[in-house]
C-alpha positions, 0 to 999 in steps of 0.5 A: 515508564521503567516498570512498563518496560520490564520483561514480564510486562504483557505489552512487551510480548505485544511489542515483540510480536508486532514490531518483529523483535521476537524470534519465530523459530517455527517459521525459520524454514519459510522466512528469509533471515533479516540480515540476508534480506538486507544484504540481498536488497543492498547487493549491487548485482543480482537478477534483472527483470529480463532474467525473471522472465519479463519480455522486452516490451515490459522491461522497456516500460520499467526502464522508462519509469526508472526501475533498475533491479527487482526487489527481493519480493519481486525476485521471488514473486514474479517468476512464480506468478508468470508460471501461474502459481497461487501466491501468499506474500508478506513483505515490508511496506515500500518493498515493491509489492504492487509490481510483484503481482502486476508485472507477472499479470502484464507479462501474461497479457503480453504473451496472450496478445502475441499469440492472438496476433499470430492467428488469423482474424475471423471474417465479418458477416457477409450481409453486414447486417447490424444488430442492436448492441445489448447492454454492455457487460464488463468481463475483466481478465484480472481483478485486483481488490484493495481496501482503499481508494487511494491504493486502488488508484495507485495500482491502476496508475502502475498498471498503465505504467507497466503495460504502456507498450501493450496494444490493448490493455485497459485498466479501470478502477471502480471505487466508492464516492464516484458517480455511477454514470462515469463508472458505467462509461468506463466499464462499457469499454470492457477493460482487461484489468479491473481494480476495485474496492469490495463494496462498489464492486458488489454494487456493480455485480448485483446490477449485472454490470460486471461478469466475473465468470471469465476472470483468470487472475484475482489479486487481494492486496492488503488482504489483512486490512480488508479483513480489519475493515469488515470486508470478509463477507464481500470478499467471499461473495466476489470470489464465489462469482469467479471460476475455480480455475483462476489464479489467486495472489494474496498480499498481506502484512501478515500470513497468520491469524485470520488471513491463514483461514482465508487463504485455506479457502481461496488459494490452491497449493500456494507458494508462500513468500515472506520477506521479513525486515525489522523496523531497527533495520530501516536505517534509511528512515531516521526515527525519533521521538519528541516529548510534549506537554500538551496540545499547544506545545505539540502544535508549536513543535510541529510548526518548528519541525515543518520548517526544517530546511531538509524538508521537501514534502511531509505527511502529518498523521492525526487520529480523527478526521476533525483533527486532520481538517482543523490542523490543515487549516491552522497550518495554512493560516501559518503560511504552509501549503497544506491540505487534509485527506480523510475518508469523509471527503468526496472522491473527487476532492481526494483525487484533487488533493493527491494530484496537488501532492504529486504536483508539489502544490501541496507540501504538507498533507494532514491525513488519517490512516486512510493515506497510510497505505497506498500513497507513493510520492517520492518527494515525502521526506518527512512523516510526523505522527501528531497522534499515535495510531491504534495499532503498531502495524499502522505505525509501520505503514505510516513511516513507510510513506517516506524512505520509499524505494531505498530513499532516506527519510525522517519519521517523528513521534509526538510523545505525551505523558497524557497517553502513556497508558496506550499500547501503541504509545508503549510500542513506539517508545519501546522501539525508539527510546530503547535505541536512544533516538530522542531528538535533541535538535529542538530549539530552546523554548519548545523543549518539553518540561516532561522528560518521560 
């Protein structure tokens, strides 16, 4: 254990880069200092949503939804987005990225509707003759691409919330796992906003059901994740079907590497916004590590932790879909209101599970990393890493399911010596053990024999 923490270890360099311990002087001019971001987020006063350029009807919808003050990323992205600038944005999970791109778009729709309302309507044909309607083709004004169905559903819900006072603003999500007939009915309404995963959108484009020639706003949400999932060719095909005059907003966990080559091809003179926050500074999330000896010991520990009196709702992350199903079944047998969520479930089943979680009929969600991005449930007080993620950034997104919007939360890691060679394990322990965040509240009989 000691040898892996030496300064010369190559894993330390990976840990520093992935978790934000390393300094980045080359980006100092464009990256906000972590201390400044923390101070800005905690400041009691600052710009209001109205001062960012949002109209009264949009601000009213935000107030009704419980929004008080814009977050740092929203303060910078909203004015630039309303002005029509291309954006490339990197910001921590839970920092309000969805509102950062959706609010300026909603504001532009609001302004357009007001301008159209002041113009006289075109007269109908005098003969009143009816012609046979052609096959409906959706021509959206805004398109949001997301890597997962869960994130697409969250964005769709947010659009409906922010734009509820607009007279006509229809948002439709086009996702894999949903029957084509149902989606054709939605597309026939010619929605202004389309939220889609790349694969299913390509299907509809090839069938001639969607026409992107009139698109004005394109958003790539979690762009880094889409590239990791192999959607680069789909993204390029979709972009080729849009007009060059569009506004493009790209949101990603990182703006370097593969993303930098993509932004160079898609964006025009973009405004670069980076809000950096190290995991150390997420003081609203208590991160702890628990040593475990084997699978049986891990199960007994999880059962104990899930009975914490302070637990409202929890997400337990597993490495495989089979483990998620099996663990959810064992927890249900033990008396917990649990359910599994992973990519092999039909979309209808996934929708029902998320709805049950929102309605608090499910207290413990057992999930693979498909749920790590895009789920925003206020009642999630605890996140348990039953299995460690493959990549450090996935750990960041996992624990970001709790402590949302400044709330407090608890994130726990099960640490076994049987997988101590893994890079992801080293990253987590580099973070947690160095800060002496080992948990001491486990009752006698569940403590591990192995102490690292």
